[in-house]
C-alpha positions in Angstrom: 47.8 -43.0 47.1 48.8 -39.7 45.7 48.6 -41.0 42.1 44.7 -41.3 42.7 44.1 -38.0 44.4 45.7 -36.0 41.7 43.3 -37.0 38.9 40.7 -36.5 41.3 41.8 -32.9 41.9 42.1 -32.6 38.0 38.3 -33.7 37.6 36.8 -31.6 40.1 39.2 -28.3 38.5 37.8 -29.6 35.0 34.1 -29.9 36.4 34.3 -26.8 38.0 35.7 -24.7 35.4 33.4 -26.1 32.9 30.3 -25.3 35.6 31.5 -22.1 35.4 31.7 -22.1 31.5 28.5 -23.3 31.3 26.9 -20.4 33.7 28.6 -18.0 32.1 27.0 -19.1 28.8 23.8 -19.4 30.1 23.9 -16.1 31.8 25.0 -14.2 28.4 22.4 -16.3 26.1 19.5 -15.5 28.2 19.4 -11.9 27.6 16.3 -11.0 25.1 15.5 -7.6 23.8 12.1 -6.0 25.1 10.5 -6.2 21.6 11.7 -9.8 21.2 9.7 -10.2 24.2 6.8 -8.6 22.9 6.9 -9.7 19.3 6.1 -13.3 21.4 3.0 -11.9 22.8 1.7 -10.4 19.7 -1.1 -12.2 17.7 -0.2 -14.8 15.3 0.2 -13.2 11.9 -0.1 -15.0 8.6 1.2 -13.1 5.4 1.1 -14.3 1.8 3.2 -12.7 -0.8 3.2 -12.8 -4.7 5.2 -11.2 -7.3 3.7 -9.5 -10.7 0.2 -9.7 -9.5 -3.0 -9.1 -11.5 -6.3 -8.9 -10.1 -9.7 -8.8 -12.2 -12.3 -6.9 -10.2 -15.8 -7.7 -11.2 -19.5 -6.4 -10.5 -22.7 -7.9 -11.8 -20.4 -10.5 -13.9 -18.9 -7.8 -15.3 -15.2 -6.9 -15.1 -15.0 -3.5 -14.4 -11.2 -2.8 -13.3 -7.9 -4.8 -13.9 -5.0 -3.9 -11.1 -1.5 -4.6 -11.7 1.4 -4.7 -9.3 4.7 -5.7 -9.2 4.8 -7.1 -5.4 2.0 -7.8 -3.1 1.7 -9.0 0.4 -1.8 -10.1 1.9 -2.0 -10.0 5.8 -4.5 -11.8 7.7 -4.6 -10.1 11.0 -7.4 -8.5 12.8 -7.7 -6.0 10.0 -7.1 -8.4 7.0 -5.6 -6.4 4.1 -3.7 -6.5 0.8 -0.6 -4.0 0.3 0.9 -3.6 -3.7 4.4 -2.2 -3.4 6.4 -1.2 -6.3 3.9 0.8 -8.3 0.2 0.0 -8.9 -1.5 0.5 -12.3 -5.4 0.0 -12.4 -7.3 -0.1 -16.1 -11.0 0.9 -15.5 -13.3 -0.4 -18.2 -17.0 -0.1 -19.6 -19.4 -2.7 -20.3 -17.7 -3.7 -23.8 -14.2 -4.2 -21.7 -12.9 -0.5 -23.3 -10.4 0.9 -21.2 -12.2 4.3 -19.9 -9.3 5.6 -17.5 -5.8 4.6 -16.0 -4.8 4.8 -12.6 -1.0 5.2 -11.7 0.4 5.1 -8.1 3.2 4.6 -5.8 1.6 1.7 -3.7 -2.0 0.6 -2.7 -4.3 -1.2 0.1 -6.9 -3.3 0.0 -9.1 -3.4 3.2 -11.0 -6.9 2.9 -13.6 -6.3 5.7 -15.3 -3.0 3.7 -13.7 -3.3 0.1 -12.0 -0.1 0.8 -9.2 0.6 -1.7 -6.9 3.4 -0.8 -3.8 4.3 -3.3 -1.2 6.6 -2.2 2.4 8.5 -3.4 1.9 10.5 -6.5 -1.7 9.2 -7.7 -2.3 10.0 -11.5 -5.5 9.3 -13.5 -5.9 10.0 -17.1 -9.4 9.2 -18.5 -10.8 8.8 -22.4 -11.3 12.5 -22.9 -7.5 13.2 -22.0 -8.1 14.9 -18.6 -5.7 14.0 -16.0 -5.8 14.2 -12.4 -3.0 14.3 -9.5 -3.5 14.0 -6.2 -1.3 12.1 -2.9 -4.0 9.9 -2.1 -7.1 8.7 -3.6 -9.7 5.8 -2.2 -12.8 3.8 -3.2 -15.9 4.5 -1.4 -17.9 1.6 -1.7 -21.2 2.7 -0.1 -21.5 5.7 -2.2 -19.7 3.9 -5.3 -17.1 7.0 -5.6 -13.1 7.3 -5.5 -12.5 10.3 -2.9 -9.6 12.5 -2.8 -9.6 13.8 0.3 -6.3 16.3 -0.1 -5.0 18.9 -2.5 -6.0 17.8 -6.4 -4.8 19.2 -9.6 -7.0 18.5 -12.6 -5.5 19.2 -16.6 -8.1 19.2 -19.3 -7.5 20.6 -23.1 -8.8 24.1 -22.0 -8.4 24.4 -18.0 -6.3 24.0 -15.1 -7.9 23.1 -11.9 -6.5 23.2 -8.7 -8.4 22.6 -5.7 -9.3 20.7 -2.2 -11.5 17.5 -2.5 -12.8 15.5 -5.1 -15.2 13.1 -5.6 -15.4 11.2 -9.2 -17.2 8.2 -10.6 -15.7 5.0 -10.8 -14.5 5.2 -14.4 -13.3 8.7 -13.8 -15.4 10.0 -16.7 -17.5 12.6 -14.6 -15.9 14.1 -11.6 -16.7 17.0 -8.8 -13.9 19.4 -7.0 -15.5 20.1 -3.9 -13.2 23.5 -3.3 -12.0 24.9 -5.9 -8.6 27.2 -5.2 -7.5 28.3 -8.5 -8.9 27.8 -12.1 -7.3 28.7 -15.5 -8.9 28.5 -18.6 -6.3 28.3 -21.4 -7.3 29.5 -25.0 -5.4 29.4 -28.0 -4.1 32.5 -29.2 -6.1 32.6 -32.4 -9.5 32.2 -30.6 -8.8 35.4 -29.1 -10.9 38.5 -30.3 -8.4 40.7 -32.8 -7.2 44.2 -31.9 
């Protein structure tokens, strides 16, 4: 009878130790971070991504712009948007598909609900006249069909250097208006100055 009791006691110890180990694992495995819990209750987000992106923008059956970006993410959320990373280049065309201006920026966002496009991080625009616009951010106002720069701007032309705040420009950047000119310099060749 002693032989049959010893194995039963060993089994009881083993079951007891396994049970304690299982409870320990269960206890340590159920520790959740607060952000993980919130993520479970967040709305489902569908994200599409693409590399080496080329987007053609047309209006009235004519291609008006070409946008190039090395990387893109399309977020389908309450505010659907497309974010372009790693640098954005946009070429704006006339009716004959000749480039009228070129825009470069660090990144861009297209908000699908209202077709508003915002570009940021060292925005530079060059038009066919050789005029150069530099600003931190620029957005497309689809209602007024204008590009708007709300902050500081710098415009360099063959004969002027203009600093200001706020800018409105046509879609091809061939016409623009600085809202608050802060400083302007006219550059003249020495040969154009009157002699002594």
